[in-house]
C-alpha angles and dihedrals in degrees: 000000000000122000111239122217114223110235097195093066119073110254126218112251118265118255111273125205090231098054093100095054123101135189093229113121095017120120118252115256118244115271094232112025114193120218118223090247091059095051096052119055121205112263130225130179126225124203134176118231131185105156118113091004100100093258093305119131124229130182113224119207109199145158095057115180112279093236091068113097124221088255092055091049089050089052090049089051093050092048092049093050091049094046094046096039095230143105129264146147143213123247122175099332091319127111118217116201116194120234140032098290107119094144093053091048089049093051091047095054093041087054088056090054101261126136104232125207125186135043 
């Protein structure tokens, strides 16, 4: 005959393999641990192009992180055009911003948390 366990009465916890461990002697954990994703910012590269554009200068933002979808890059492009007050377009995961304004484009993307390389 099997012994039935009453379910209406609170049961003592089962034995756990970690019950004999203690925190004594262990180092304290840091107050503000940084995850690897927080330490390293995503990187993009800026370059200045003038060829085959009728003498007009454009700033190309390229090498976006691979986890960004085409829709997110399109949103970044729209935000950059609105913030900088200029035209631009997207071509094969690259954002082209019209005009000689590399420093403004750099500041915009650094403000969004990107590490910017290039002019």
